[in-house]
C-alpha positions, 0 to 999 in steps of 0.5 A: 500500500502507498502511504507516502506523503500521508500524515498519521494523526488518528486511526480513524483516518486509516482502513483496517487493511492499512493498519494491518499493513503497518503492523506487518511492516513493523514486524518486518523491521523488528525482525531486521533490527533483532537480526542486525540487518541494516534498514537505513531506507530513509538515509539523508532525510531529517525530522523534527520532534516537537514535544510540548509534553515530555516523554520517555518512550515516545521520544526514545522511540522516534529518535532510535527509529529515525537513526535506524532508518538513517535520518537526522533528528532535531528535538524541540522541547517545551521551551525549544520552539515558539509554536502557539506562543509567538508563532502560529501553528500554521506559520510554524508548520510552513517553516518546519515543512521547508526544513524537514521531511517529517514532523512529530508532535506530542502535546495538547489538542488534536486540532494542533497536530491537524493544523500542523499537517494541514500547513506543513506540506510533509508528513506529520505524526501524532505522538500524543494529543489529549484526544488520541494516541495512535502510535501507542495503539499500533504498539499495543496491537503488535504486542497482542498479535505477537502474544496471541497470534491474532487480533480479531476476536480478542477481548480487551478490557480497558479499566479506568478513565476512558474519556481521553487519548487511551480510551478513545484510541483503543476503542477506535483501534478495536473497532477497526481491527475486530477486537471486542472492546470493553470500557469499565469505569463509572459512567462519567468516565465513558468515552464521548458519545459521538465517538462511540457512535462512530466506532459502533458503525465501524464495528458493525463492519469489522465484527467487533463489539463495544461494551460499557460496564460499571462492574469490574467483575462482569467486565473482566470475565473472559478477558484476554487483555486487561489494560489500564492507564494512570488515573491522573494524566500529565498536565492535569491539576494535582487537585483531581487526584482526590476525586480520581482516587475515590472514584477509580479505586474500585477499578484498580487492576489487581490479582483478583481481577486478573484471576477473574479473566481467562487463564492466559490473560495478559496485563497491558499498560502504556506506562509510566505506571504507579504500581509502587511508590518509587517515583516522586509523584507516586511517593507523594500521592501514596503518602497523601492517600495512604496507598502503596499503589494506584491503578495497578498493584505491583504484584500484577505489574511484575507478574508473568502475565504482564507484557508491558515491557514488550509493549514499550519496546514495540513503540519503537518498531511501530513508530519506525514503520509509520515513518518508513511508510509515510516518508517512502 
């Protein structure tokens, strides 16, 4: 399939066949990486990485993937550009588009990355916005496929706040690729109704099912994958911790919940995770709320069922596939 010149902004923009093609390419590039087979197929190209929100996995994935493909990389941190402050998104896009062959953006509203793509004249890749995180879903699906040998028919349960990028993107991805998606949380944390409607229309074609459940035991029965994310996202005020801890504690992924799923069920998390108190934020919030973990217990996170580090590695292989395909 021909992806050259296309941006990668959200999975809604791509067909099931196109997503499958990107996953196949990622698997091929991963094989080459593991076996020391050079694949610097983008030699001579240069990309810009705009990070209004900092990251470990996303930045490292883009940089290592770019170097493997033979490209130069310029990193612009939250203080490293004037985007949206002293220079409009459109003007920034038109400047960078003249200097770089591709642009990654990680930050806030989806409209920002959409505007970058509109004006840049080169492929733009979404490294995370408030609404969508498409490169993470590719990594998740490559990991699931490696573990189960398929995507279609897999029962994926997302525990916790499903209103933002991870809940939205997993729902879209599952609807596209035929996985059965369940969001489990209090009703106020379910995804946007319009997006749910769109995904139901997609799922009607792929054979996927979409379920919204408030009971964790009902939701996780027969789950193949139990997935969660932090309860408080980057950029949200510290005041929301009290509300989230109170309302989402019943949706913590723990040993009881994993035992309720299928015997061979796996645990996934896009990371970072508050599975212990070995971080500054985790320690501070743990002391404040008298807890030793939050969205997942350390026992589950460190268990044989946890495939979070396979998932983290696959960020790099799938991002490499997106860049290789869209740069041609």
